[in-house]
N, C-alpha and C positions, 0 to 999 in steps of 0.2 A: 311299757309293753308287759302284759301279764302272761305268765306261763303257768300251766296247770299240770298236775301229775295224772297220768293214765296208765293202765296196765295194757300190755300189748294185745291181750285177748279181747279187750274192749274195742280196739280200733282195727283189728284184722282177724280174719279166720285163717286157720293154719292147717296144712296137711303135708304129709311126706310125699316127695316125688316117688316115682316107681320106675323100675327097669323096663325098657321097651321090649316087646317080643322079638326074639331072634330073627324070625322070618320077615320082620318089618325093618330091620337094621341093615344098613349097607353103606356104600361109599358115596351115595348122593341123597338129596332130600333136605330135611329140616334138621337143624343142629340138635344133638343130644348133649345137654348141659348137666354136668355133675355138681356144679357149684365151684369146682376147682377150674374147670376148663371145658371146652367142647371136645367130647371124646368120640365123636363119630356122627353119623347122620341116620335119619329115620324116614320112612315113607309117610309118617303121620306126625302131628305135633299135639301136645297137651294144652299149651298155653298160647293164645293168639298174641297177647301183648307182653312186653317185658314185665317181669314180676320181681319183687324184692324177695331174696332168699337168704336163709341162714345156713351155712354149712353145718350139718348135724354130726358128721363123723368123718373119719379118714385120717390121713397122716399129714400133719403140718398146717392144717387150715381150719380146724374146728372152731366155730364161732365167728368166722369171717362173714361179712354182710356184702352181698353183691346184687347186681341187677342181671337177670337172665336175658338172653337174646330174644328178640321177637320170634313168634312162631317156632317155639322150641319144645323139646321133650325134656323135662327135668327129672333126674334120677333120684333114687332113694337116699343119696348122700346129702340131700338138701331138704330143708323145711321151707315150703312156699307160704308167703304171707300175702293173702289177698285182702287189700285194704278197703276200709269204709271211706270212699272218696269224699263223703260229706264232712268227715272229721280229720282226715289225714291225707296229705299230699304224698304220693308214692315216692317222688324224688326226694322230698324232705326226709321221709322215713329212712331212705337209703343212707343219707348222710348222718342223720341223728343216731340211728342205731349203730352205725359204724363207729361211733365214738365210745360205745359201751364195751367194757371188758367181759363179753359174754362167756368166753371160755373159762376165765378165772372164776366167775360167779356161778355158772350153771353146769359145769362139767360133772357128769355122773359116771363116766367111764372109769375102768380100772386099767387094763392093759392098753386101751386105746381111748382117747378123749371122745366124749359123746355129749350131745345136747338133745333133750327130748322136747316134744311139744308141751308136755305137762309142766315142765320147768320154765319154758319160754312164755307161755300164756300169762302168768301172773307177774312177769317182769315189768317193773315200773320205769317209765321215762317221762320227762317233762316236755310239753309242747306248747307253742303259742297258738293264736287263732289261725284258721285255715288260710286267710288272706296273707298273714305274715309268713306262714310256711311256704306259700307259693312264691313270695318275693325272695325269700332266702334261697329257695331251690333255684330260682331263675339266676341269681347271682353266681351260685356255685356251678350250675350247669354251663354258664357262659365260659368258664375256665375249661371245663371238661370237653365242651364242644371244640374249642380251639386245640386242645391236646389231641383229641381224636382226629381232627382234620389233619394236623401235622403228622400223626401216626400213619394215616392213610397215604399221605403224600410220600412219606419215607418208604412205605411198602411198595408203592408204585415205582418210585425211583430205583429201588434195589432190584425189583423184578425186571425193569428195563435193562439194567446193567447185566444181570445174570442171563437174560434172554439173548443179549448181544453176544455174551461169551459162548452160550450154547450154539448160537447160529454160526459163529466164526470158527470156534475151536473144537466143537463136538460134531456138528453136522458138516463142518468144513465148507460152509457157504460164505467164505470171507471175500472181501473185495478183490476181484480179479480171479476168482476160483475157476471161472469158465475157461480161462486160458493157462491154467497151471497144471503141469503134469503131476500125477500122484502115483507113486511107486510103493507097493506094499503098504498102502495106507498112509504114507508120509508125503506131503506135498513138497514139490521142489523148493529148495531154500529153507526148509524146516529141518529140525533134528528130532530124533526120538532117543530119549535117554532115561535112565533110572531117576526117580524123583530127587534123591539126595544130591544129584549133580546140578540141579537147578534150584533146589529149595533147601535151606538149612533147617534141619530138624532139631529142635531144642538147642539153638545156638548159644554160645557163651555170651553173656551180657554183663559187663561190669556193673556191679551194684553192691554197695556196702550193706552188711547185715545190721549195722547200727543206725542207719538213717531211717527217717520216716519216708515210707514209699507208698505208692498206689497199690491197692490190693484188690484182687478179683477172685470171688468164690465161684465154684462150679455152678451154683444156682444163678449167678449173674449172666451166664451164657444163654442166649436165646435159642429157640429151636428153629425159627424160620426168619431170622432177621440178623443183620450184622451188628446191631446196637447193644453194647454192654450197659446194663441198667443201673447198677448200684456200686460202681467202683468208689472206694473211699481211701483216705490216707491213714496208714497205721505205722507204728514203730516196727523196726526190723523183724522180719519173720522169714523162715526158709520157705522155698517154693520155686515154681517155675518163674523165670525172669523174661520180661518182654519189653518192647518199646513200640512207639507208634509205627504203624505199617505192618505189624505182625498179625497173623491169624492164630486164634486159639481154637484148638480142635479137641473135642472130648475123646478120651482114650478108654473109658470104661462103659460097660453096659449097665443100665439102659440109656444112659446119657448119649452114648454113641448112636444107638438105634434111633433115638429121638432127633438126631441131627444137631446137637448142641455145638454151635460154631459161632465165633464172633470175630470182628475186625477191630483192632486197637487203633483208635484215633482221637481219644478223649483227653490225652495228657498234653500239657504245655510242651513246647519244643525243647528237646534235649532231656526231658525227664523220662524216667524208666519206672517199671513197676514189677510186681511179682504176684503170684497167685497159686491156686491149688495145683498140686502135682498130678491131679487127675485129668489135666488136659495137656496136650502137646503144643509147643510153640512152633509155628511154621513161618519162616522168613525168606523172602525172595532173594535169590542170588543173581540169576540170569533172566528173570522174568520181571513182573511188576507186582507190587503188593496187592493191587486189585485183582490181577490175574490169579494169584495164589489163593485169595479168598474165594473167588468164584470156582476154582478147581476143587477146593476143599468142600464146597457145597454140592458137588456132583454126586450122583448115585454111585458111580464106579469107584470113586475115591473112598467113600464111606464103606461100601460093600467090601472092598479090598481089606480095609482095616478090620472090619468085623470078621471076615473069613480067616484073617491071620491069627485069630485067637482060638480057632478050632483045635482041640486037643491039648490046650494049655492047662496046666495043673494050678491049683490054688485060685486066688482071685484073678479073674481074667482081665487083662488090660493090654492095650496095644503097645507093642515095643517099637522103639525107634527104628530097629533093623527091618521091620516089616515093609517099609517103603522102598527098600533096596530093590525089590522085585516089581515095584509099580512103575510102569513105563509111561512117560508123558511126552506129548508132542510140544516141542518148543518152536514157536513160529519165528518168522524172520524178524529182524530188528525193526524194519519199517512197519510191519503189521502190528507188532507190539506197541510201537509209537502211536499208531492210529487208535488202538484200543485204549491206550492211556489217555489220549486227548478226549475220548468219549467218556471214559469211566471215572477219571479223577474228579471232574466237576460234579458228577453225580454223588460220589462218596462224600465230597466236601459239603454239598447241599444237605445230605442226610445228617452229617455232623452238626450243621447249623440248626436244623430243625429239632434235633434231639436236645441241643443246648437250650433252645427256646422252650421246649416242653419241660425241661428241668426247672426253669425259672417260673413257668406257669404253675407247676405243681407246688413249688415252694410258696408262691404267693397264695395259692388256694389253701394250702395246709396251714398257713399262718392265720388266714381269715376264718377258716372252718370252726375251730373251737370257740372263737369269739362270737360268731353268729349263733352257734348252738347253745350258748348260755345266755343269750340276750344282751351281752355286753355291748354289741353294736346294734343300734336300732335301725330297722329298715322300713 
């Protein structure tokens, strides 16, 4: 299999994205893609099909290569590569260019990293024939399709659990609610109490500083999912201590405003971990772990934490004491049991799907460089 060297400007035309007009931006419509993430929605879109983009500037991702969503508006943080389909497969280019250290080789920024079209156009890469490109892309995309399908299933499962929580414990439409007396907002058989009486805030967890332990960074906490992405084992370090069943809740802005919250369930039984002091550990005492996680995901819980920082001096961060004034409704034991019977299998299935995705990513990442150098013939 012969590979040849080409310059990016020979196989793709390039242009910077642009900011959408304010009057066309809103809460609905087509995704506004910065190259980092979807940052909102727009009444119109610039690109009908997904396009290969290179992050041109910003904090922490310059040089990353990604595929935009279909029917999206791409902003000026990204360079859009419109490919010559007779010479290059778009999916192959995504993987091939993603193997290149673009930031290290093309950065022209001073205070902030930056890549320009002028520097990107002459950048050389090696590519095989178009037919070989397509076969390689098919192989790699088969992994990514499975990963994406699992991700969607996890999102649907979690939304089902959170919707059940909202229906029963926020809207108070729990089984038997039609026949339950409610006094001052508290159903009969329930209790209203300050959060620390039902939830341990940063509880003491025995853990040796000398041992190798699981470690979680703030960046590992998702914004709209329970799944912790990149927990690793490291030698002893100080930080927040946690165990399976705990909820990790961001305590600083803007992480708190973005809703960074996670559920710990990735460690083997009886193992413990630690992580950034920029999140608070929440542990169930008279509730269930799944209930605590769903509670921490609610708007009221997050807004109470945000408002507790008003007037604070120095670096604003949520203090453990702020939850002393947050009242929660603790349902009856029987209702908690019913919620557990419904939510525990859902959380366990999410854990299984996440483990499958980790294995798929590992297999794909081992295969990727060998395909991209022609070591494996297809």
